[in-house]
C-alpha positions as CSV (number, residue, x, y, z in Angstrom):
1,M,-29.7,-17.8,-0.8
2,K,-26.2,-18.1,-2.4
3,D,-23.6,-15.5,-1.4
4,L,-22.1,-14.2,-4.7
5,F,-19.4,-12.2,-2.9
6,S,-17.9,-14.9,-0.8
7,R,-14.4,-16.1,-1.8
8,R,-14.3,-19.6,-3.2
9,A,-11.1,-21.6,-3.6
10,A,-10.2,-21.9,-7.2
11,P,-10.2,-25.5,-8.5
12,G,-7.3,-27.5,-9.8
13,R,-3.9,-26.3,-10.7
14,A,-4.9,-22.6,-10.8
15,G,-6.1,-22.9,-7.2
16,M,-2.8,-24.4,-6.2
17,V,-0.8,-21.6,-7.8
18,K,-3.0,-19.0,-6.1
19,A,-2.5,-20.7,-2.7
20,W,1.3,-20.6,-3.3
21,V,1.3,-17.0,-4.2
22,T,-1.0,-16.1,-1.3
23,E,1.3,-17.9,1.1
24,H,4.6,-16.6,-0.3
25,L,3.4,-13.0,-0.3
26,A,1.4,-13.2,2.9
27,L,-1.7,-11.9,1.2
28,T,-5.0,-11.3,2.9
29,E,-8.5,-12.2,1.9
30,V,-9.0,-8.8,0.4
31,D,-6.1,-9.2,-2.0
32,L,-7.1,-10.7,-5.4
33,V,-4.8,-13.2,-7.2
34,T,-5.5,-14.2,-10.8
35,V,-3.8,-16.9,-12.7
36,A,-4.0,-17.3,-16.5
37,E,-2.3,-19.4,-19.1
38,L,-1.6,-17.4,-22.2
39,A,-0.3,-18.2,-25.7
40,C,2.3,-15.8,-27.1
41,H,2.8,-15.3,-30.8
42,E,5.7,-12.7,-30.7
43,P,9.3,-13.5,-31.6
44,G,11.4,-14.8,-28.7
45,C,8.4,-15.3,-26.5
46,P,7.7,-18.9,-25.2
47,P,4.7,-20.5,-26.9
48,V,2.8,-20.7,-23.6
49,E,3.3,-18.9,-20.3
50,T,1.5,-18.7,-17.0
51,V,0.7,-15.1,-15.8
52,V,0.1,-14.4,-12.1
53,T,-1.4,-11.0,-11.1
54,V,-2.0,-9.7,-7.6
55,H,-4.5,-6.9,-7.2
56,A,-3.7,-5.6,-3.7
57,S,-6.3,-4.0,-1.4
58,D,-4.4,-0.7,-1.7
59,G,-5.0,-0.6,-5.5
60,Q,-1.4,-1.7,-6.4
61,R,-1.2,-4.3,-9.2
62,R,1.8,-6.6,-9.8
63,T,2.3,-9.2,-12.5
64,W,4.7,-12.1,-12.9
65,H,5.3,-14.5,-15.8
66,V,6.4,-18.1,-15.6
67,H,7.5,-19.4,-18.9
68,K,5.7,-22.7,-18.6
69,S,2.1,-24.0,-19.1
70,L,-0.1,-23.9,-16.0
71,A,0.1,-27.7,-15.8
72,E,3.9,-27.6,-15.6
73,V,4.2,-24.8,-13.0
74,D,5.3,-26.0,-9.5
75,Q,5.7,-24.3,-6.2
76,T,9.4,-23.6,-6.8
77,D,8.6,-21.9,-10.1
78,V,6.1,-19.6,-8.4
79,E,8.5,-18.8,-5.5
80,T,11.4,-18.1,-7.9
81,A,9.2,-15.8,-10.1
82,L,7.9,-13.9,-7.1
83,S,11.4,-13.5,-5.5
84,N,13.3,-12.6,-8.7
85,E,10.9,-10.1,-10.2
86,N,9.3,-7.0,-8.7
87,G,6.2,-7.5,-10.7
88,L,5.5,-5.7,-14.0
């Protein structure tokens, strides 16, 4: 029987970004990291950005934006975003 509640590593680039976030913030297995690539249609907004959200086990939620597509985001981008912003 398949365990639907076990954590699986996310595939590809999103998985890499999640791993960098988890490592940089010293998150645990109960903290949830989501990574999404979003298009923005508002003036002054980059056409595509990567949004990282951490849902902590204590109920706190923090969000960071990297103004690059997911394919372009590297570990330095993630660490810079996490270090320079308190999360929105």
